[in-house]
C-alpha positions in Angstrom: -38.1 -14.9 30.1 -38.1 -18.1 32.4 -38.5 -20.3 29.5 -35.4 -18.5 27.6 -33.4 -19.0 30.8 -34.3 -22.6 31.4 -33.8 -23.5 27.8 -30.4 -22.0 27.8 -29.5 -23.7 30.8 -30.3 -27.0 29.3 -28.2 -26.0 26.2 -25.2 -25.4 28.8 -25.6 -28.9 30.0 -25.8 -30.5 26.8 -23.3 -28.5 24.6 -21.1 -26.9 27.1 -18.4 -26.0 24.8 -20.1 -24.9 21.5 -23.5 -23.4 22.7 -23.0 -21.2 25.7 -19.9 -18.9 25.8 -21.4 -15.8 27.2 -24.0 -14.7 29.9 -27.6 -15.4 28.7 -29.3 -12.4 29.6 -27.3 -9.2 29.0 -28.2 -6.9 31.7 -25.5 -4.4 31.1 -22.6 -4.0 28.6 -19.5 -5.7 29.7 -16.1 -5.0 28.3 -13.3 -7.5 28.2 -10.7 -5.0 29.7 -11.5 -3.6 33.2 -10.6 0.1 33.6 -9.2 1.4 36.8 -12.0 2.7 39.2 -10.5 6.2 39.3 -10.6 6.5 35.7 -14.2 5.3 35.7 -15.1 7.8 38.1 -13.6 10.5 36.1 -15.3 9.6 32.9 -18.6 9.2 34.7 -18.2 12.6 36.1 -18.3 14.0 32.6 -21.8 12.7 32.1 -24.4 15.2 33.4 -26.8 13.9 35.9 -30.5 14.2 35.7 -33.0 12.9 33.0 -31.9 13.6 29.5 -32.9 12.8 26.0 -31.3 9.3 26.4 -30.3 6.7 28.8 -27.1 7.6 30.8 -25.0 5.6 33.3 -26.8 7.6 36.0 -30.3 7.0 35.0 -30.0 3.6 33.5 -27.1 1.9 35.5 -28.6 -1.5 34.6 -27.8 -0.8 30.9 -24.6 1.7 30.8 -21.7 1.2 33.1 -20.1 4.4 34.8 -17.8 6.0 32.5 -19.5 5.2 29.1 -21.7 7.5 27.0 -23.7 4.5 25.4 -23.3 1.0 26.3 -19.6 0.1 25.6 -18.4 3.2 24.2 -16.9 6.2 25.8 -17.0 10.0 25.1 -13.4 9.6 24.3 -13.9 7.0 21.6 -16.6 9.0 19.9 -14.3 12.1 19.9 -11.5 9.8 18.5 -14.0 8.8 15.7 -14.4 12.5 14.9 -10.8 13.1 15.0 -10.1 10.3 12.5 -12.8 11.3 10.1 -11.5 14.9 9.9 -8.0 13.5 9.5 -9.0 11.3 6.8 -11.0 13.9 4.8 -8.0 16.5 5.0 -5.9 13.9 3.1 -8.0 14.3 0.1 -5.9 15.9 -2.4 -8.5 17.6 -4.4 -9.4 19.7 -1.4 -6.0 20.7 -0.1 -5.7 24.2 1.1 -9.4 24.7 1.8 -11.3 25.3 4.9 -13.6 22.1 5.6 -17.1 22.3 6.8 -18.5 18.6 7.7 -22.3 18.1 8.1 -23.5 14.9 9.4 -27.3 14.8 10.2 -29.2 12.6 12.5 -32.3 10.7 11.2 -35.7 12.4 11.5 -38.7 10.7 12.7 -40.8 8.6 10.3 -44.5 8.0 10.4 -46.6 4.9 9.3 -49.7 6.9 9.3 -51.1 10.2 10.7 -49.5 11.0 14.0 -48.3 7.1 14.4 -44.6 7.0 14.3 -42.4 4.1 13.4 -39.9 3.3 16.2 -37.0 5.7 15.6 -33.8 4.5 14.4 -30.7 6.7 14.4 -28.7 7.4 11.2 -25.7 5.0 11.8 -23.3 7.6 10.6 -24.4 10.1 13.0 -24.5 7.9 15.9 -21.0 6.3 15.0 -19.7 10.0 15.5 -21.7 11.2 18.5 -23.6 8.6 20.5 -26.6 10.8 20.2 -29.9 9.1 20.0 -32.2 12.2 19.6 -33.9 12.7 16.3 -33.2 15.6 13.9 -29.9 16.7 15.4 -27.0 17.8 13.4 -23.3 17.4 13.9 -21.2 20.2 12.2 -17.3 20.1 12.4 -15.4 23.2 11.1 -11.8 23.1 10.1 -10.4 26.6 8.9 -7.8 26.4 6.4 -5.1 28.2 8.8 -6.1 26.4 12.1 -4.5 23.1 13.2 -7.7 22.0 14.9 -11.3 21.7 14.2 -14.5 22.8 16.1 -17.5 20.4 16.6 -20.9 21.8 17.0 -24.0 19.8 17.7 -27.5 21.1 16.9 -30.3 19.8 18.9 -33.7 20.5 20.0 -34.0 22.7 22.8 -36.0 22.1 26.1 -39.6 22.5 25.5 -42.1 21.5 28.3 -44.9 21.2 26.0 -43.2 19.0 23.4 -41.5 17.0 26.2 -45.1 16.3 27.6 -45.9 14.3 24.5 -42.5 12.9 23.2 -40.4 12.6 26.5 -37.5 14.4 27.7 -34.8 16.4 25.8 -31.2 17.0 26.5 -31.3 20.4 25.5 -28.4 22.7 24.5 -27.3 23.6 28.1 -26.3 20.1 28.6 -25.8 18.5 25.3 -22.1 19.8 24.7 -21.2 18.1 28.0 -22.9 14.9 27.4 -21.7 14.4 24.0 -18.3 15.7 24.5 -18.5 18.4 21.6 -17.2 22.1 21.7 -20.6 23.6 21.4 -24.3 23.0 21.3 -27.0 25.1 19.6 -30.6 25.0 18.9 -31.7 23.2 15.5 -33.8 26.1 14.9 -30.7 28.2 14.4 -29.1 25.8 11.8 -30.4 27.5 8.7 -28.9 31.0 9.6 -25.7 29.3 10.9 -25.0 27.3 7.8 -25.5 30.2 5.6 -23.1 32.3 7.5 -20.5 29.7 8.2 -20.3 28.7 4.4 -19.9 32.2 3.4 -17.2 32.7 5.9 -14.8 30.0 4.8 -13.4 30.4 1.3 -12.0 28.6 -0.5 -14.0 25.8 1.2 -15.5 22.5 0.8 -18.8 21.2 2.4 -18.8 17.6 3.2 -22.5 16.4 3.1 -24.6 13.4 2.0 -26.4 15.0 -1.0 -27.7 11.8 -2.4 -30.4 10.3 0.0 -30.1 12.8 2.7 -31.0 11.3 6.1 -32.8 14.4 7.1 -34.8 16.0 4.1 -35.9 18.8 6.5 -32.5 20.6 6.2 -31.6 19.5 2.8 -32.9 22.7 1.1 -31.1 25.0 3.5 -27.8 23.2 2.8 -28.4 23.4 -0.8 -29.2 26.9 -0.9 -26.1 28.0 1.2 -23.9 26.1 -1.4 -25.5 27.8 -4.3 -25.2 31.3 -2.8 -21.6 30.8 -1.6 -20.3 28.9 -4.8 -18.2 26.6 -2.6 -17.5 23.0 -3.6 -19.2 20.0 -2.1 -18.1 16.3 -1.6 -19.5 13.3 0.3 -18.0 12.1 3.3 -19.6 8.7 3.3 -16.8 6.8 1.7 -14.1 7.9 4.0 -16.6 7.5 7.1 -17.6 3.8 6.0 -13.8 3.0 5.6 -13.6 3.9 9.3 -16.7 2.0 10.3 -15.8 -1.1 8.7 -13.0 -1.8 11.0 -14.3 -2.4 14.5 -12.6 -1.2 17.7 -12.2 -3.5 20.7 -15.2 -1.9 22.2 -17.3 -2.5 19.1 -16.2 -6.2 18.9 -17.6 -6.6 22.5 -20.8 -5.3 21.5 -20.9 -7.4 18.4 -20.2 -10.5 20.5 -23.3 -9.7 22.7 -25.6 -9.2 19.9 -24.4 -12.4 18.1 -25.0 -14.2 21.3 -28.4 -13.0 21.7 -29.4 -13.7 17.9 -27.7 -17.2 18.2 -29.7 -18.1 21.3 -33.0 -16.9 19.7 -32.5 -19.1 16.8 -31.7 -22.0 19.0 -34.9 -21.4 20.9 -36.9 -21.1 17.6 -35.4 -24.5 16.6 -36.6 -26.0 19.9 -40.1 -24.6 19.5 -40.6 -25.9 16.1 -43.1 -28.7 15.4 -45.4 -29.8 12.6 -48.6 -27.9 12.7 -47.3 -24.3 14.1 -47.2 -21.5 12.0 -44.2 -19.6 10.5 -45.8 -16.6 12.4 -45.3 -18.3 15.7 -41.6 -19.1 15.0 -41.1 -15.4 14.2 -42.8 -14.3 17.5 -40.3 -16.7 19.4 -37.5 -15.0 17.6 -38.5 -11.4 18.5 -39.5 -12.3 22.1 -36.5 -14.0 22.9 -34.3 -11.3 21.4 -36.1 -8.6 23.3 -36.1 -10.6 26.5 -32.4 -11.1 26.4 -31.5 -7.3 25.9 -31.9 -6.5 22.2 -34.0 -3.5 21.3 -35.6 -5.5 18.6 -34.8 -7.8 15.7 -32.1 -6.6 13.3 -34.6 -6.8 10.3 -37.9 -8.4 9.4 -37.1 -12.2 9.8 -37.3 -14.7 7.0 -39.3 -17.9 8.4 -39.8 -19.9 5.2 -41.2 -23.4 5.5 -40.9 -25.9 2.5 -40.7 -24.4 -1.1 -41.3 -21.0 0.2 -37.7 -21.1 1.3 -36.8 -20.9 -2.4 -37.9 -17.0 -2.3 -34.8 -15.4 -0.7 -36.5 -12.6 0.9 -39.6 -14.2 1.9 -41.1 -12.4 5.0 -44.8 -12.9 4.8 -44.2 -15.8 7.4 -48.0 -16.7 7.4 -48.1 -20.4 6.5 -48.4 -23.6 8.3 -45.3 -25.9 8.8 -45.8 -29.5 7.8 -44.0 -32.6 8.7 -41.3 -33.3 6.0 -40.8 -29.6 5.3 -37.5 -27.9 5.9 -37.4 -24.6 7.6 -35.2 -21.6 6.6 -34.9 -18.9 9.1 -32.9 -15.6 8.6 -32.9 -13.4 11.7 -30.8 -11.2 13.9 -30.9 -8.9 16.8 -30.2 -5.1 17.4 -28.6 -4.2 20.6 -27.2 -0.6 21.0 -27.6 -0.3 17.3 -25.1 -3.1 16.7 -26.6 -6.0 14.6 -26.3 -9.8 14.2 -27.4 -11.8 11.1 -27.9 -15.5 11.3 -29.3 -18.0 8.9 -30.1 -21.7 9.9 -32.2 -24.5 8.3 -33.6 -27.3 10.1 -36.3 -30.1 9.6 -39.7 -29.3 11.1 -40.0 -33.0 12.1 -37.0 -32.8 14.0 -35.3 -35.5 11.6 -33.4 -34.8 8.4 -34.5 -36.8 5.4 -31.8 -38.6 3.4 -31.9 -36.1 0.5 -32.4 -33.0 2.8 -29.4 -34.0 4.7 -27.1 -34.5 1.7 -28.1 -30.8 0.7 -27.7 -29.4 4.1 -24.1 -31.2 4.8 -23.1 -30.0 1.3 -23.8 -26.4 2.2 -22.3 -26.6 5.7 -19.1 -28.3 4.1 -18.9 -25.2 1.7 -19.3 -22.8 4.5 -16.8 -24.3 6.7 -14.2 -24.1 3.8 -15.0 -20.6 3.1 -14.2 -19.6 6.6 -11.0 -21.5 6.3 -10.3 -19.4 3.4 -10.7 -16.3 5.2 -7.8 -17.4 7.4 -5.6 -18.9 4.6 -6.0 -16.1 2.0 -7.8 -13.0 3.6 -9.5 -12.6 0.1 -11.8 -9.9 -0.9 -15.5 -10.9 -0.4 -16.1 -10.8 -4.1 -13.3 -13.4 -4.5 -15.0 -15.4 -1.6 -18.0 -15.5 -3.7 -16.1 -16.9 -6.7 -14.9 -19.8 -4.3 -18.4 -20.4 -3.2 -19.6 -20.9 -6.7 -16.9 -23.4 -7.5 -17.2 -25.1 -4.3 -20.8 -25.5 -4.6 -20.7 -26.7 -8.3 -18.0 -29.3 -7.4 -19.9 -30.7 -4.4 -23.2 -30.6 -6.3 -21.7 -32.6 -9.1 -20.0 -35.0 -6.7 -23.4 -35.7 -5.4 -25.1 -36.3 -8.8 -27.3 -33.4 -8.3 -25.6 -31.5 -11.3 -24.3 -33.5 -14.4 -20.7 -34.5 -14.5 -20.4 -33.8 -18.3 -20.2 -30.0 -18.0 -17.1 -27.9 -18.0 -15.9 -25.6 -15.0 -17.5 -22.5 -16.4 -20.8 -23.9 -17.0 -20.5 -25.5 -13.4 -20.1 -22.2 -11.9 -22.9 -20.7 -13.9 -25.3 -23.5 -12.8 -24.1 -23.0 -9.1 -24.8 -19.4 -9.2 -28.1 -20.0 -10.6 -28.9 -22.1 -7.5 -27.3 -19.4 -5.2 -27.9 -16.1 -6.8 -27.0 -13.9 -3.7 -23.6 -12.9 -2.7 -22.0 -15.0 -0.1 -20.9 -12.1 2.3 -21.4 -8.5 3.5 -20.0 -6.3 6.2 -21.6 -6.4 9.5 -22.0 -3.7 12.3 -24.2 -0.8 13.0 -26.1 -1.6 9.7 -26.9 -5.2 8.8 -25.2 -4.4 5.5 -22.6 -2.2 7.0 -20.5 0.4 5.5 -22.0 -0.3 2.1 -19.5 2.3 0.2 -16.6 -0.1 1.1 -16.2 -2.2 -2.0 -16.3 -6.0 -1.6 -13.2 -6.3 -3.9 -10.9 -5.0 -1.2 -9.1 -7.7 1.1 -10.7 -8.3 4.3 -8.7 -6.9 7.3 -8.4 -7.5 11.0 -11.1 -6.0 12.9 -13.7 -6.4 10.0 -16.7 -8.5 10.9 -18.4 -10.3 7.8 -21.1 -12.9 7.1 -20.4 -16.2 5.3 -23.7 -17.5 4.0 -23.6 -20.1 1.2 -27.0 -21.4 0.2 -29.0 -23.5 -2.2 -32.5 -22.8 -3.7 -34.1 -25.3 -5.8 -37.6 -24.6 -6.9 -40.2 -27.1 -7.2 -40.4 -26.9 -10.9 -36.9 -27.0 -11.5 -36.2 -30.1 -13.6 -32.4 -29.5 -14.0 -32.1 -31.4 -10.7 -33.4 -34.8 -9.8 -37.0 -34.4 -8.2 -36.0 -35.7 -4.6 -34.0 -32.5 -4.3 -36.6 -30.1 -5.5 -38.7 -27.6 -3.5 -36.1 -26.9 -0.9 -34.2 -23.8 0.1 -31.0 -24.1 2.6 -28.9 -21.3 3.8 -26.2 -21.2 6.6 -25.0 -18.1 7.7 -22.5 -17.0 10.5 -20.9 -13.7 11.6 -17.2 -14.0 11.6 -14.6 -11.7 13.0 -11.4 -11.3 11.1 -8.3 -11.5 13.6 -4.6 -11.8 13.2 -4.9 -15.3 13.6 -8.2 -17.8 13.0 -11.3 -16.1 12.1 -13.7 -16.0 15.2 -17.2 -17.2 14.6 -19.3 -14.9 16.7 -22.5 -17.0 16.2 -20.8 -20.2 17.0 -23.2 -20.7 20.1 -26.0 -21.2 17.4 -26.1 -24.9 16.6 -25.5 -25.9 13.0 -24.4 -29.6 13.1 -26.9 -32.2 12.0 -26.8 -34.1 15.4 -27.0 -31.0 17.3 -29.9 -29.6 15.4 -31.9 -33.0 15.6 -31.1 -33.0 19.5 -33.2 -29.8 20.0 -35.9 -29.3 17.4 -39.2 -29.7 18.9 -38.0 -30.1 22.5 -39.8 -26.8 23.8 -43.2 -25.9 24.0 -44.5 -22.5 23.1 
């Protein structure tokens, strides 16, 4: 922790404008707009006191401010999300004049081996609507055709002293409705009887449920059985839900700023700890350590720490080789804080000094990335169109540098550029690293979306279509960008990316 703070303080002095924009260690969530104290007190009073199934503002004031259900998000915002989803599903013309039953399950525990669980990760759709972090819970929203309002019911595990002895506290039904701001809470064990009864009671009706790849297979058969018996129609709510999730609220933007800052500083520290002779595994450990010490739960995904020609394997995660003088090191990592994720890629020389040809390739990719971010402001294009721009820009610059031949037409040039960067240049970012996957990348970007911009070049050692001095290297530069009404905001701008800045910090810190 002291190493992280000391190094970040050094960056403050050296790069006061670019590197440090937020507090280094995030002790608790901070929103950009302060609420009146009486409003905070009123919202805090809605949160039950005592030890519950997840942190609260009463038990973990160092993590959650007064008036918030989870860090940065109030009960009211979660309710508004539920309201918005119900309203959006009611607009579906094929289900007009029907009762609606919406079922959103939580994730269930997963095990790596007998009795050894993986770290629990909540289903993002369920968390977005409830703020509930408990496994195997179920949100049900019922909107009868003749009623103007809907009822929200949360199924949770009931209090059980024996189970809690082993697994930790539960909220239980008596407090769950108050904690999560729903109309009613019931035991999970009663869900099977409930769903059969409720589906049979509301006809004509539609059940909204994620039938493909269900988040909780334990209740899947019960839901399918109820549908077969009652002969009601079924549809999937995920498309509508992801259309809501892809546009971030002001509170979500603040959470994303924090996780992007944490991820950025962890990459800066990894740069500073890089020296010839250390292992990729050691750099990976620095990334994980610094993220956690700065307030993240853990990394957003298994990081890529790829030295030399291993960087030409886009999803290389073995991270078990030694870094050599003369290698370039490609790192793709991120942090997860309160389920919100950052996703950052940087490439730097292990020795701390770019070679002539590595610098040509790096600055080429950086120039392309900067232009793509400008296009987000100028044209607000769909992400698929941004990818087309990347291929054209990469091809043109590679041709100008003599890396690709000049006697090929534009179509062949785009094809050759795609071969050197075969991944997409952008995806949505938020509660999932590849956020809101059912929102197509052919829709124009909108204010409130957060997207990655990540051009790259991957030239295998045996690629004889390029000059030998450029072979055996992979370079990617990735930043997280908030679309605003004016200029795009680079949330990961504190992660150094200019050549001079990189050379100034690589190797300056001992592990």
